[in-house]
All heavy atoms as an XYZ file, in Angstrom:
937
protein
N      -5.493    -16.117      2.342
C      -6.240    -14.850      2.390
C      -5.339    -13.728      1.842
O      -4.228    -13.542      2.261
C      -6.611    -14.557      3.849
C      -7.405    -13.257      4.011
C      -7.756    -12.992      5.463
O      -7.375    -13.756      6.348
N      -8.424    -11.873      5.700
N      -5.880    -12.962      0.903
C      -5.126    -11.881      0.275
C      -5.071    -10.692      1.253
O      -6.076    -10.316      1.849
C      -5.810    -11.441     -1.031
C      -5.172    -10.170     -1.537
C      -5.681    -12.549     -2.063
N      -3.862    -10.168      1.384
C      -3.682     -8.966      2.209
C      -2.737     -8.019      1.490
O      -1.713     -8.445      0.940
C      -3.131     -9.306      3.591
C      -4.115    -10.015      4.480
C      -3.673    -10.119      5.923
O      -2.490    -10.049      6.210
N      -4.608    -10.246      6.836
N      -3.105     -6.757      1.509
C      -2.256     -5.659      0.976
C      -2.257     -4.581      2.029
O      -3.309     -4.060      2.390
C      -2.815     -5.124     -0.358
C      -1.946     -3.973     -0.850
C      -2.882     -6.224     -1.400
N      -1.089     -4.277      2.541
C      -1.031     -3.334      3.703
C       0.060     -2.306      3.482
O       1.213     -2.639      3.291
C      -0.791     -4.097      4.994
C      -0.827     -3.184      6.210
C      -0.787     -3.972      7.472
C      -0.746     -3.056      8.693
N      -1.905     -2.132      8.727
N      -0.358     -1.041      3.505
C       0.562      0.073      3.407
C       1.038      0.503      4.804
O       0.305      0.355      5.780
C      -0.082      1.280      2.718
C      -0.659      1.003      1.362
C      -2.119      0.684      1.400
O      -2.605      0.260      2.460
O      -2.804      0.856      0.348
N       2.222      1.034      4.844
C       2.765      1.613      6.100
C       3.762      2.681      5.729
O       4.194      2.776      4.583
C       3.398      0.522      6.942
O       4.504     -0.084      6.304
N       4.133      3.463      6.730
C       5.170      4.468      6.538
C       4.699      5.908      6.359
O       5.523      6.825      6.281
N       3.394      6.091      6.322
C       2.908      7.450      6.185
C       3.114      8.245      7.482
O       3.544      7.700      8.518
N       2.833      9.540      7.413
C       3.023     10.379      8.582
C       2.963     11.827      8.207
O       2.554     12.195      7.105
N       3.380     12.647      9.157
C       3.376     14.101      8.946
C       4.815     14.617      8.936
O       5.585     14.289      9.856
C       2.604     14.791     10.090
O       1.246     14.410     10.072
N       5.135     15.388      7.917
C       6.476     15.968      7.792
C       6.365     17.374      7.292
O       5.330     17.799      6.796
C       7.368     15.147      6.817
C       7.579     13.715      7.311
C       6.763     15.149      5.426
N       7.453     18.101      7.471
C       7.508     19.453      6.918
C       7.983     19.407      5.474
O       8.638     18.431      5.028
C       8.451     20.314      7.758
C       7.895     20.630      9.155
C       8.725     21.688      9.853
O       9.932     21.798      9.659
N       8.056     22.509     10.684
N       7.652     20.445      4.751
C       8.100     20.531      3.367
C       9.617     20.370      3.274
O      10.340     20.921      4.127
C       7.690     21.874      2.767
N      10.038     19.606      2.296
C      11.441     19.289      2.136
C      11.867     18.003      2.804
O      13.011     17.520      2.603
N      10.985     17.453      3.633
C      11.312     16.219      4.336
C      11.096     14.980      3.467
O      10.765     15.072      2.281
N      11.342     13.827      4.090
C      11.267     12.551      3.383
C      10.411     11.542      4.138
O      10.322     11.592      5.381
C      12.668     11.969      3.200
O      13.468     12.774      2.400
N       9.831     10.637      3.403
C       9.112      9.510      3.946
C       9.336      8.309      3.033
O       9.539      8.478      1.829
C       7.607      9.769      4.057
C       7.096     10.693      5.167
C       5.612     10.962      4.979
C       7.356     10.105      6.534
N       9.269      7.109      3.602
C       9.358      5.914      2.787
C       8.136      5.048      3.086
O       7.934      4.576      4.208
C      10.609      5.124      3.164
C      10.885      3.929      2.236
C      11.906      2.994      2.830
N      12.463      2.081      1.876
C      13.068      0.931      2.170
N      13.171      0.588      3.469
N      13.554      0.172      1.238
N       7.347      4.895      2.052
C       6.156      4.058      2.173
C       6.498      2.610      1.820
O       7.301      2.358      0.920
C       5.033      4.556      1.275
C       4.600      6.017      1.429
C       3.417      6.301      0.512
C       4.271      6.335      2.880
N       5.844      1.695      2.481
C       5.990      0.267      2.173
C       4.627     -0.314      1.907
O       3.613      0.082      2.515
C       6.649     -0.486      3.316
O       7.946     -0.008      3.582
N       4.586     -1.295      1.022
C       3.365     -2.055      0.736
C       3.706     -3.540      0.804
O       4.453     -4.018     -0.030
C       2.821     -1.700     -0.633
S       1.440     -2.781     -1.171
N       3.196     -4.180      1.799
C       3.497     -5.603      2.011
C       2.282     -6.444      1.625
O       1.122     -6.126      1.995
C       3.835     -5.878      3.487
O       4.974     -5.050      3.823
C       4.212     -7.335      3.690
N       2.519     -7.481      0.838
C       1.410     -8.304      0.320
C       1.552     -9.748      0.792
O       2.663    -10.221      1.118
C       1.364     -8.272     -1.179
O       2.546     -8.921     -1.720
C       1.288     -6.850     -1.722
N       0.437    -10.445      0.808
C       0.445    -11.871      1.110
C      -0.804    -12.500      0.519
O      -1.777    -11.778      0.189
C       0.481    -12.119      2.600
O      -0.672    -11.572      3.237
N      -0.770    -13.772      0.316
C      -1.929    -14.499     -0.208
C      -1.991    -14.589     -1.712
O      -2.899    -15.210     -2.280
N      -1.024    -14.010     -2.408
C      -0.906    -14.101     -3.857
C       0.517    -13.891     -4.275
O       1.301    -13.370     -3.497
C      -1.866    -13.128     -4.570
C      -1.557    -11.669     -4.366
C      -0.913    -10.951     -5.340
C      -1.913    -11.033     -3.173
C      -0.621     -9.589     -5.153
C      -1.611     -9.692     -2.977
C      -0.985     -8.956     -3.981
N       0.829    -14.238     -5.498
C       2.213    -14.142     -6.003
C       2.427    -12.756     -6.575
O       2.269    -12.548     -7.786
C       2.469    -15.216     -7.057
O       2.096    -16.510     -6.521
C       3.953    -15.252     -7.420
N       2.775    -11.825     -5.729
C       2.880    -10.419     -6.153
C       3.936    -10.179     -7.195
O       3.896     -9.194     -7.934
C       3.077     -9.504     -4.937
O       4.272     -9.817     -4.265
N       4.920    -11.087     -7.283
C       5.996    -10.893     -8.263
C       5.455    -10.969     -9.707
O       6.133    -10.493    -10.617
C       7.108    -11.920     -8.068
O       6.580    -13.254     -8.224
N       4.288    -11.532     -9.871
C       3.719    -11.622    -11.219
C       2.682    -10.515    -11.490
O       1.987    -10.561    -12.493
C       3.048    -12.999    -11.406
O       1.929    -13.146    -10.492
C       4.023    -14.139    -11.174
N       2.625     -9.566    -10.583
C       1.682     -8.465    -10.690
C       2.397     -7.145    -10.948
O       3.441     -6.885    -10.327
C       0.870     -8.295     -9.386
C      -0.213     -9.330     -9.189
C       0.087    -10.682     -9.085
C      -1.554     -8.940     -9.019
C      -0.905    -11.613     -8.898
C      -2.559     -9.871     -8.818
C      -2.212    -11.232     -8.752
O      -3.220    -12.155     -8.551
N       1.840     -6.334    -11.800
C       2.255     -4.958    -11.939
C       1.741     -4.234    -10.676
O       0.583     -4.463    -10.266
C       1.668     -4.329    -13.181
S       2.159     -2.631    -13.457
N       2.556     -3.397    -10.070
C       2.126     -2.752     -8.834
C       2.353     -1.245     -8.891
O       3.257     -0.754     -9.588
C       2.904     -3.347     -7.652
C       2.623     -4.832     -7.448
S       3.355     -5.472     -5.939
C       2.381     -4.629     -4.696
N       1.545     -0.521     -8.146
C       1.654      0.910     -8.185
C       1.182      1.607     -6.950
O       0.537      0.999     -6.084
N       1.547      2.857     -6.839
C       1.072      3.737     -5.768
C       0.152      4.778     -6.408
O       0.456      5.376     -7.427
C       2.249      4.443     -5.107
C       3.095      3.548     -4.278
C       4.263      2.963     -4.622
C       2.857      3.154     -2.907
N       4.748      2.207     -3.588
C       3.907      2.305     -2.539
C       1.836      3.434     -2.002
C       3.999      1.751     -1.234
C       1.898      2.866     -0.730
C       2.975      2.040     -0.380
N      -0.977      4.989     -5.746
C      -1.912      6.014     -6.184
C      -2.232      6.857     -4.932
O      -2.039      6.407     -3.805
C      -3.188      5.408     -6.739
C      -2.977      4.557     -8.000
C      -2.762      3.080     -7.642
C      -4.166      4.687     -8.941
N      -2.738      8.082     -5.156
C      -3.070      8.924     -4.027
C      -4.386      9.644     -4.294
O      -4.784      9.814     -5.437
C      -1.958      9.932     -3.764
C      -1.732     10.954     -4.861
C      -0.466     11.757     -4.563
N      -0.239     12.779     -5.585
C       0.866     13.534     -5.647
N       1.835     13.364     -4.768
N       1.000     14.435     -6.601
N      -5.003     10.044     -3.203
C      -6.292     10.726     -3.320
C      -6.494     11.730     -2.241
O      -6.172     11.471     -1.048
C      -7.449      9.691     -3.268
C      -8.808     10.279     -3.586
C      -9.867      9.209     -3.755
O      -9.757      8.126     -3.253
N     -10.908      9.536     -4.498
N      -6.960     12.898     -2.658
C      -7.311     13.983     -1.745
C      -8.846     14.020     -1.688
O      -9.485     13.835     -2.727
C      -6.726     15.298     -2.238
C      -7.208     16.442     -1.386
C      -5.237     15.252     -2.289
N      -9.423     14.234     -0.534
C     -10.886     14.329     -0.460
C     -11.485     15.249     -1.482
O     -10.999     16.382     -1.656
C     -11.144     14.834      0.980
C      -9.965     14.352      1.725
C      -8.802     14.452      0.808
N     -12.502     14.764     -2.196
C     -13.160     15.585     -3.196
C     -12.530     15.535     -4.583
O     -13.031     16.138     -5.522
N     -11.396     14.828     -4.710
C     -10.709     14.705     -5.991
C     -10.587     13.234     -6.372
O     -10.682     12.328     -5.577
C      -9.357     15.368     -5.901
C      -9.409     16.875     -5.731
C      -8.037     17.508     -5.923
C      -8.115     19.024     -5.823
N      -6.771     19.689     -6.039
N     -10.319     13.021     -7.678
C     -10.142     11.675     -8.173
C      -8.806     11.099     -7.736
O      -7.826     11.823     -7.503
C     -10.181     11.685     -9.716
C     -11.537     12.068    -10.282
C     -11.529     12.014    -11.786
N     -11.264     10.670    -12.285
C     -11.197     10.365    -13.563
N     -11.286     11.305    -14.493
N     -10.967      9.118    -13.954
N      -8.785      9.756     -7.550
C      -7.547      9.107     -7.277
C      -6.637      9.234     -8.482
O      -7.065      9.076     -9.635
C      -7.826      7.624     -6.951
C      -6.696      6.877     -6.325
C      -7.165      5.523     -5.824
N      -8.129      5.621     -4.737
C      -8.579      4.553     -4.041
N      -8.128      3.346     -4.321
N      -9.468      4.724     -3.087
N      -5.340      9.440     -8.224
C      -4.392      9.670     -9.335
C      -3.186      8.760     -9.136
O      -2.752      8.517     -8.016
C      -3.944     11.122     -9.421
C      -3.250     11.643     -8.185
C      -2.905     13.136     -8.279
O      -3.597     13.876     -9.000
O      -1.956     13.556     -7.606
N      -2.620      8.327    -10.223
C      -1.426      7.513    -10.188
C      -0.222      8.346     -9.830
O      -0.072      9.466    -10.279
N       0.620      7.770     -8.982
C       1.866      8.432     -8.556
C       3.047      7.757     -9.214
O       3.920      8.438     -9.802
C       1.997      8.369     -7.031
C       3.321      8.989     -6.595
C       0.847      9.086     -6.364
N       3.136      6.439     -9.109
C       4.228      5.691     -9.701
C       3.809      4.245     -9.810
O       2.968      3.756     -9.030
C       5.485      5.820     -8.827
N       4.405      3.551    -10.781
C       4.125      2.154    -10.937
C       5.352      1.403    -11.403
O       6.265      2.000    -11.990
C       3.005      1.975    -12.014
N       5.391      0.114    -11.063
C       6.524     -0.706    -11.454
C       5.989     -2.064    -11.962
O       5.160     -2.695    -11.314
C       7.518     -0.913    -10.260
C       6.818     -1.469     -9.033
C       8.684     -1.792    -10.675
N       6.428     -2.463    -13.166
C       5.900     -3.708    -13.733
C       6.780     -4.885    -13.282
O       7.740     -4.718    -12.513
C       5.740     -3.616    -15.239
C       7.053     -3.382    -15.957
O       8.129     -3.760    -15.473
O       7.000     -2.789    -17.088
N       6.453     -6.070    -13.808
C       7.145     -7.267    -13.299
C       8.609     -7.309    -13.770
O       9.396     -8.052    -13.183
C       6.415     -8.555    -13.712
C       6.429     -8.750    -15.230
C       5.006     -8.575    -13.186
C       5.959    -10.113    -15.678
N       8.946     -6.526    -14.794
C      10.340     -6.469    -15.255
C      11.128     -5.397    -14.538
O      12.291     -5.188    -14.842
C      10.363     -6.224    -16.764
C       9.808     -7.407    -17.548
O      10.023     -8.567    -17.106
O       9.129     -7.172    -18.575
N      10.455     -4.675    -13.627
C      11.167     -3.603    -12.905
C      11.158     -2.252    -13.632
O      11.778     -1.314    -13.136
N      10.434     -2.187    -14.741
C      10.320     -0.884    -15.394
C       9.362     -0.007    -14.625
O       8.341     -0.431    -14.081
C       9.770     -1.073    -16.818
C      10.697     -1.953    -17.639
O      11.895     -1.706    -17.776
N      10.130     -3.022    -18.230
N       9.719      1.285    -14.539
C       8.954      2.218    -13.716
C       8.359      3.335    -14.534
O       8.842      3.666    -15.618
C       9.845      2.788    -12.610
O      10.938      3.473    -13.204
C      10.384      1.699    -11.705
N       7.350      3.940    -13.949
C       6.692      5.098    -14.564
C       6.238      6.031    -13.453
O       5.725      5.544    -12.437
C       5.503      4.641    -15.411
O       4.841      5.785    -15.972
N       6.415      7.342    -13.671
C       6.127      8.324    -12.613
C       5.208      9.417    -13.134
O       5.259      9.799    -14.321
C       7.405      8.962    -12.088
C       8.335      8.037    -11.405
C       9.336      7.362    -12.076
C       8.239      7.820    -10.031
C      10.196      6.499    -11.437
C       9.078      6.958     -9.360
C      10.074      6.295    -10.086
O      10.914      5.439     -9.427
N       4.453      9.941    -12.189
C       3.703     11.145    -12.468
C       4.723     12.300    -12.611
O       5.714     12.340    -11.920
C       2.787     11.445    -11.291
C       1.899     12.617    -11.433
C       0.914     12.734    -10.266
N      -0.149     13.616    -10.636
C      -1.176     13.233    -11.357
N      -1.309     11.987    -11.724
N      -2.142     14.105    -11.679
N       4.434     13.207    -13.520
C       5.417     14.267    -13.816
C       5.808     15.064    -12.594
O       6.973     15.434    -12.433
N       4.827     15.351    -11.746
C       5.107     16.234    -10.616
C       5.990     15.599     -9.525
O       6.483     16.281     -8.648
C       3.796     16.701     -9.964
O       3.069     15.579     -9.476
N       6.205     14.277     -9.628
C       7.022     13.609     -8.602
C       8.355     13.095     -9.183
O       9.211     12.607     -8.412
C       6.265     12.431     -7.935
C       4.909     12.898     -7.421
C       6.135     11.239     -8.830
N       8.528     13.226    -10.465
C       9.778     12.764    -11.080
C      10.979     13.487    -10.470
O      10.955     14.689    -10.292
C       9.769     12.988    -12.565
C       8.941     11.997    -13.346
C       8.998     12.241    -14.843
C       8.180     11.219    -15.618
N       8.207     11.481    -17.084
N      12.017     12.705    -10.160
C      13.190     13.287     -9.534
C      13.081     13.400     -8.011
O      14.104     13.664     -7.343
N      11.886     13.226     -7.445
C      11.725     13.317     -5.991
C      11.293     11.973     -5.404
O      11.656     11.685     -4.251
C      10.652     14.390     -5.663
C      10.974     15.771     -6.158
C       9.964     16.800     -5.604
N       8.615     16.571     -6.053
C       7.576     16.337     -5.250
N       7.754     16.310     -3.945
N       6.361     16.164     -5.747
N      10.557     11.209     -6.125
C      10.017      9.904     -5.641
C      10.732      8.761     -6.378
O      11.112      8.917     -7.573
C       8.539      9.784     -5.880
C       7.676     10.668     -5.032
C       8.191     11.703     -4.270
C       6.303     10.499     -5.006
C       7.387     12.530     -3.516
C       5.470     11.295     -4.244
C       6.013     12.322     -3.480
N      10.900      7.660     -5.694
C      11.475      6.461     -6.329
C      10.689      5.232     -5.894
O      10.554      4.982     -4.692
C      12.944      6.315     -5.977
N      10.174      4.487     -6.877
C       9.416      3.273     -6.584
C      10.341      2.090     -6.786
O      11.193      2.090     -7.663
C       8.163      3.171     -7.496
C       7.277      2.015     -7.046
C       8.575      3.030     -8.971
C       5.940      1.997     -7.772
N      10.174      1.080     -5.951
C      10.987     -0.124     -6.076
C      10.191     -1.308     -5.512
O       9.194     -1.125     -4.819
C      12.335      0.016     -5.360
O      12.143      0.243     -3.974
N      10.665     -2.515     -5.819
C      10.006     -3.687     -5.290
C      11.048     -4.712     -4.912
O      12.085     -4.815     -5.573
C       8.997     -4.259     -6.290
C       9.602     -4.752     -7.582
C       8.518     -5.049     -8.652
N       7.535     -6.022     -8.231
C       6.393     -6.258     -8.853
N       6.084     -5.541     -9.915
N       5.568     -7.176     -8.407
N      10.753     -5.467     -3.876
C      11.604     -6.576     -3.392
C      10.719     -7.796     -3.402
O       9.968     -8.057     -2.458
C      12.160     -6.295     -2.002
C      13.131     -7.321     -1.533
O      13.093     -8.468     -2.059
O      13.925     -7.021     -0.615
N      10.802     -8.570     -4.493
C       9.914     -9.700     -4.632
C      10.160    -10.770     -3.560
O       9.245    -11.504     -3.164
C      10.040    -10.310     -6.027
C       9.483     -9.381     -7.107
O       8.547     -8.613     -6.874
N      10.059     -9.486     -8.304
N      11.390    -10.882     -3.110
C      11.698    -11.875     -2.056
C      10.963    -11.537     -0.761
O      10.668    -12.461      0.009
C      13.201    -11.903     -1.835
N      10.678    -10.288     -0.544
C       9.981     -9.853      0.663
C       8.507     -9.535      0.394
O       7.797     -9.098      1.319
C      10.669     -8.636      1.266
C      12.085     -8.898      1.742
C      12.676     -7.629      2.388
C      14.065     -7.921      2.904
N      14.680     -6.700      3.551
N       8.069     -9.709     -0.846
C       6.672     -9.396     -1.208
C       6.324     -7.958     -0.796
O       5.229     -7.697     -0.273
C       5.686    -10.379     -0.555
C       5.844    -11.788     -1.098
O       6.016    -12.001     -2.290
N       5.793    -12.783     -0.183
N       7.254     -7.064     -1.051
C       7.091     -5.686     -0.599
C       7.443     -4.696     -1.727
O       8.403     -4.939     -2.474
C       7.959     -5.406      0.617
O       7.586     -6.320      1.668
C       7.762     -4.002      1.141
N       6.687     -3.634     -1.814
C       6.951     -2.552     -2.733
C       7.199     -1.294     -1.898
O       6.588     -1.157     -0.825
C       5.779     -2.339     -3.687
C       5.921     -1.179     -4.617
S       4.525     -0.955     -5.715
C       3.226     -0.544     -4.576
N       8.038     -0.411     -2.393
C       8.390      0.794     -1.634
C       8.139      2.043     -2.481
O       8.132      1.993     -3.704
C       9.861      0.770     -1.240
C      10.264     -0.468     -0.434
C      10.857     -1.546     -1.072
C      10.036     -0.522      0.930
C      11.232     -2.664     -0.353
C      10.405     -1.654      1.650
C      10.997     -2.711      1.002
O      11.354     -3.829      1.732
N       7.973      3.165     -1.781
C       7.970      4.450     -2.427
C       8.788      5.408     -1.551
O       8.340      5.789     -0.452
C       6.543      5.001     -2.622
C       6.471      6.324     -3.388
C       6.867      6.073     -4.856
C       5.070      6.897     -3.336
N       9.981      5.686     -2.018
C      10.825      6.668     -1.327
C      10.433      8.037     -1.793
O      10.485      8.319     -2.984
C      12.311      6.394     -1.614
C      13.256      7.397     -0.994
C      13.281      7.353      0.518
O      13.250      6.247      1.106
N      13.306      8.496      1.177
N      10.038      8.887     -0.870
C       9.575     10.234     -1.226
C      10.484     11.266     -0.569
O      10.563     11.353      0.671
C       8.145     10.426     -0.715
C       7.168      9.363     -1.253
S       5.434      9.703     -0.860
C       5.495      9.561      0.939
N      11.177     12.007     -1.374
C      12.104     13.049     -0.899
C      11.620     14.403     -1.334
O      10.825     14.523     -2.260
C      13.498     12.791     -1.456
C      14.098     11.489     -0.972
O      13.884     11.121      0.201
O      14.773     10.812     -1.786
N      12.132     15.446     -0.664
C      11.767     16.826     -1.002
C      10.230     16.945     -1.127
O       9.713     17.482     -2.103
C      12.439     17.261     -2.312
C      12.312     18.715     -2.591
O      12.063     19.518     -1.663
N      12.427     19.116     -3.822
N       9.564     16.478     -0.102
C       8.110     16.520     -0.132
C       7.573     17.935     -0.127
O       8.175     18.856      0.471
C       7.581     15.745      1.087
C       7.595     14.219      0.900
C       7.506     13.504      2.262
C       6.452     13.781      0.014
N       6.427     18.088     -0.801
C       5.784     19.379     -0.921
C       4.361     19.312     -0.343
O       3.768     18.210     -0.315
C       5.727     19.782     -2.394
C       7.053     19.862     -3.075
C       6.932     20.241     -4.546
C       8.293     20.340     -5.212
N       8.169     20.704     -6.620
N       3.802     20.411      0.086
C       2.448     20.390      0.626
C       1.439     19.756     -0.327
O       0.482     19.099      0.102
C       2.139     21.867      0.862
C       3.488     22.461      1.155
C       4.421     21.776      0.252
N       1.662     19.910     -1.648
C       0.724     19.345     -2.619
C       0.821     17.850     -2.698
O       0.023     17.207     -3.406
C       0.928     19.984     -3.998
C       2.354     19.975     -4.490
C       3.065     21.299     -4.214
O       2.913     21.861     -3.088
O       3.793     21.773     -5.126
N       1.785     17.230     -2.033
C       1.858     15.785     -1.952
C       0.967     15.208     -0.886
O       0.826     13.995     -0.760
C       3.310     15.339     -1.704
C       4.265     15.685     -2.829
O       3.886     15.524     -4.002
O       5.382     16.132     -2.498
N       0.377     16.080     -0.095
C      -0.517     15.632      0.961
C      -1.697     14.852      0.394
O      -2.407     15.375     -0.488
C      -1.020     16.833      1.780
O       0.075     17.434      2.458
C      -2.069     16.374      2.815
N      -1.915     13.625      0.849
C      -2.967     12.790      0.318
C      -2.960     11.444      1.101
O      -2.030     11.174      1.848
C      -2.765     12.514     -1.170
N      -3.988     10.658      0.829
C      -3.982      9.271      1.246
C      -3.341      8.505      0.125
O      -3.723      8.610     -1.040
C      -5.424      8.783      1.481
C      -5.487      7.357      2.005
S      -4.920      7.204      3.701
C      -6.373      7.834      4.552
N      -2.308      7.706      0.462
C      -1.594      6.926     -0.544
C      -2.022      5.455     -0.477
O      -2.043      4.855      0.592
C      -0.081      7.068     -0.296
C       0.467      8.373     -0.777
C       0.165      9.565     -0.123
C       1.248      8.438     -1.934
C       0.639     10.777     -0.580
C       1.751      9.665     -2.391
C       1.443     10.807     -1.712
O       1.916     12.009     -2.183
N      -2.351      4.911     -1.633
C      -2.817      3.547     -1.748
C      -1.868      2.700     -2.573
O      -1.308      3.173     -3.576
C      -4.195      3.520     -2.406
C      -5.282      4.223     -1.646
C      -5.546      5.543     -1.867
C      -6.034      3.550     -0.696
C      -6.554      6.225     -1.185
C      -7.056      4.191      0.011
C      -7.291      5.525     -0.262
O      -8.307      6.177      0.454
N      -1.781      1.460     -2.172
C      -1.025      0.459     -2.927
C      -1.972     -0.364     -3.748
O      -3.031     -0.763     -3.236
C      -0.253     -0.411     -1.960
S       0.516     -1.890     -2.635
N      -1.632     -0.642     -5.002
C      -2.460     -1.462     -5.852
C      -1.644     -2.525     -6.553
O      -0.520     -2.234     -6.988
C      -3.157     -0.603     -6.889
N      -2.164     -3.708     -6.641
C      -1.531     -4.808     -7.371
C      -2.461     -5.269     -8.464
O      -3.605     -5.648     -8.171
C      -1.212     -5.957     -6.401
N      -2.014     -5.212     -9.698
C      -2.818     -5.571    -10.867
C      -2.297     -6.864    -11.460
O      -1.113     -6.985    -11.738
C      -2.721     -4.464    -11.905
C      -3.215     -3.083    -11.405
S      -4.972     -3.109    -11.025
C      -5.242     -1.400    -10.643
N      -3.209     -7.802    -11.707
C      -2.810     -9.086    -12.242
C      -2.513     -8.950    -13.745
O      -3.288     -9.461    -14.611
C      -3.844    -10.164    -11.986
C      -3.339    -11.570    -12.259
C      -4.367    -12.583    -11.866
N      -3.863    -13.954    -12.104
C      -4.564    -15.035    -11.866
N      -5.796    -14.938    -11.387
N      -4.066    -16.212    -12.125
N      -1.450     -8.270    -14.059
C      -0.959     -8.088    -15.426
C       0.550     -7.805    -15.310
O       0.981     -7.204    -14.370
C      -1.661     -6.894    -16.137
O      -1.022     -6.653    -17.375
C      -1.625     -5.634    -15.273
N       1.293     -8.281    -16.333
C       2.734     -8.040    -16.266
C       3.125     -6.580    -16.463
O       4.178     -6.122    -16.012
C       3.299     -8.909    -17.378
C       2.168     -9.134    -18.297
C       0.937     -9.164    -17.465
N       2.263     -5.830    -17.085
C       2.539     -4.430    -17.372
C       2.198     -4.115    -18.805
O       1.345     -4.786    -19.364
N       2.779     -3.119    -19.383
C       3.823     -2.280    -18.829
C       3.267     -1.186    -17.950
O       2.074     -0.890    -18.007
C       4.465     -1.676    -20.076
C       3.336     -1.536    -21.033
C       2.430     -2.730    -20.777
N       4.116     -0.613    -17.132
C       3.754      0.538    -16.338
C       3.936      1.798    -17.186
O       5.039      2.096    -17.616
C       4.643      0.621    -15.071
N       2.862      2.468    -17.476
C       2.909      3.700    -18.256
C       1.978      4.738    -17.642
O       0.953      4.378    -17.047
C       2.529      3.472    -19.715
O       1.221      2.904    -19.763
C       3.519      2.521    -20.386
N       2.307      6.002    -17.770
C       1.456      7.029    -17.249
C       1.245      6.949    -15.739
O       0.221      7.303    -15.217
N       2.270      6.402    -15.073
C       2.268      6.312    -13.587
C       1.249      5.309    -13.038
O       0.975      5.312    -11.836
C       2.052      7.668    -12.923
N       0.725      4.429    -13.918
C      -0.183      3.408    -13.481
C       0.050      2.093    -14.194
O       0.739      2.067    -15.217
C      -1.686      3.811    -13.691
C      -2.049      5.042    -12.832
C      -1.950      4.093    -15.169
N      -0.500      1.030    -13.650
C      -0.488     -0.262    -14.341
C      -1.719     -0.388    -15.227
O      -2.699      0.282    -14.987
C      -0.510     -1.373    -13.303
S       0.941     -1.474    -12.250
N      -1.644     -1.235    -16.225
C      -2.827     -1.428    -17.089
C      -3.973     -2.015    -16.262
O      -3.730     -2.681    -15.263
C      -2.335     -2.435    -18.138
C      -0.870     -2.356    -18.111
C      -0.498     -2.034    -16.689
N      -5.195     -1.776    -16.688
C      -6.330     -2.384    -15.990
C      -6.234     -3.913    -16.036
O      -5.692     -4.482    -16.978
C      -7.527     -1.856    -16.784
C      -7.075     -0.683    -17.518
C      -5.623     -0.918    -17.811
N      -6.773     -4.568    -15.018
C      -6.756     -6.013    -14.980
C      -8.036     -6.479    -14.350
O      -8.650     -5.797    -13.529
C      -5.539     -6.479    -14.187
N      -8.417     -7.721    -14.708
C      -9.635     -8.291    -14.144
C      -9.511     -8.579    -12.660
O     -10.490     -8.595    -11.925
C     -10.039     -9.549    -14.885
O      -8.972    -10.469    -14.848
N      -8.249     -8.799    -12.225
C      -8.000     -9.040    -10.816
C      -7.105     -7.927    -10.300
O      -6.023     -7.667    -10.866
C      -7.324    -10.401    -10.596
O      -8.216    -11.449    -11.058
C      -7.014    -10.635     -9.127
N      -7.510     -7.282     -9.248
C      -6.740     -6.196     -8.638
C      -6.956     -6.194     -7.134
O      -8.050     -6.469     -6.661
C      -7.170     -4.857     -9.198
N      -5.864     -5.970     -6.452
C      -5.963     -5.918     -4.967
C      -5.457     -4.562     -4.506
O      -4.475     -4.001     -5.028
C      -5.056     -7.021     -4.345
C      -5.461     -8.417     -4.766
C      -4.554     -9.223     -5.437
C      -6.725     -8.909     -4.512
C      -4.916    -10.524     -5.798
C      -7.103    -10.175     -4.889
C      -6.168    -10.973     -5.533
O      -6.536    -12.268     -5.936
N      -6.160     -4.033     -3.533
C      -5.866     -2.690     -3.008
C      -5.672     -2.735     -1.517
O      -6.313     -3.492     -0.784
C      -7.026     -1.761     -3.304
C      -7.212     -1.419     -4.736
C      -7.826     -2.180     -5.707
C      -6.789     -0.242     -5.399
N      -7.795     -1.525     -6.908
C      -7.168     -0.351     -6.762
C      -6.116      0.912     -4.985
C      -6.885      0.661     -7.676
C      -5.843      1.910     -5.904
C      -6.232      1.764     -7.239
N      -4.802     -1.840     -1.040
C      -4.687     -1.631      0.398
C      -5.655     -0.566      0.852
O      -6.380      0.015      0.073
N      -5.679     -0.338      2.166
C      -6.631      0.653      2.744
C      -6.038      2.038      2.797
O      -6.729      2.994      3.129
C      -7.047      0.195      4.126
C      -7.903     -1.059      4.089
C      -8.469     -1.385      5.435
N      -9.377     -2.517      5.369
C     -10.148     -2.928      6.376
N     -10.127     -2.269      7.535
N     -10.929     -3.986      6.226
N      -4.763      2.160      2.502
C      -4.140      3.493      2.423
C      -3.352      3.883      3.680
O      -3.556      3.368      4.778
N      -2.453      4.812      3.429
C      -1.675      5.397      4.524
C      -1.604      6.917      4.261
O      -1.385      7.362      3.148
C      -0.270      4.784      4.628
O       0.413      5.288      5.777
C       0.578      5.027      3.399
N      -1.838      7.698      5.289
C      -1.954      9.170      5.117
C      -0.578      9.814      5.127
O       0.282      9.493      5.989
C      -2.799      9.758      6.241
C      -2.943     11.276      6.218
C      -3.719     11.764      4.990
O      -4.701     11.129      4.580
N      -3.322     12.888      4.444
N      -0.367     10.680      4.151
C       0.846     11.514      4.112
C       0.418     12.955      4.182
O      -0.414     13.432      3.403
C       1.635     11.254      2.812
C       2.772     12.256      2.679
C       2.173      9.817      2.788
N       0.973     13.684      5.161
C       0.634     15.093      5.357
C       1.918     15.887      5.376
O       2.851     15.614      6.147
C      -0.127     15.328      6.647
O      -1.323     14.517      6.651
C      -0.497     16.773      6.833
N       2.007     16.881      4.473
C       3.193     17.701      4.378
C       2.811     19.137      4.680
O       1.958     19.730      4.021
C       3.808     17.624      2.946
C       5.103     18.418      2.903
C       4.042     16.171      2.557
N       3.444     19.711      5.679
C       3.128     21.070      6.080
C       4.182     22.031      5.544
O       5.362     21.682      5.379
C       3.041     21.168      7.584
O       4.248     20.755      8.178
N       3.735     23.251      5.276
C       4.656     24.270      4.730
C       5.391     25.045      5.815
O       5.027     24.934      6.994
C       3.876     25.234      3.834
O       2.829     25.832      4.567
């Protein structure tokens, strides 16, 4: 059974840090390009960061230098370290696994016929 589960969200003040985790099971995530996306109610989901199977990364411009994406294939887990958080980072954060090697560009993975998504974890940053 395929499972994709995000964790690590919460409420922090501006300037604070959070570390999101995305744990997968039921498929070989090491062969998938993976990424973090976020969505605010009433707005389109947007790519935040992505990492392909070679470990190459791509970030949204507004998070460059503050966020770091990584993956630990031995643990079937992907991370998003978020530092110096800003109120505009407030959103529901989703983990996505795309059945494609990559590349990760424009903060997202290429479209794929097979994709798995988590249910999201809320990040709230207060000023």
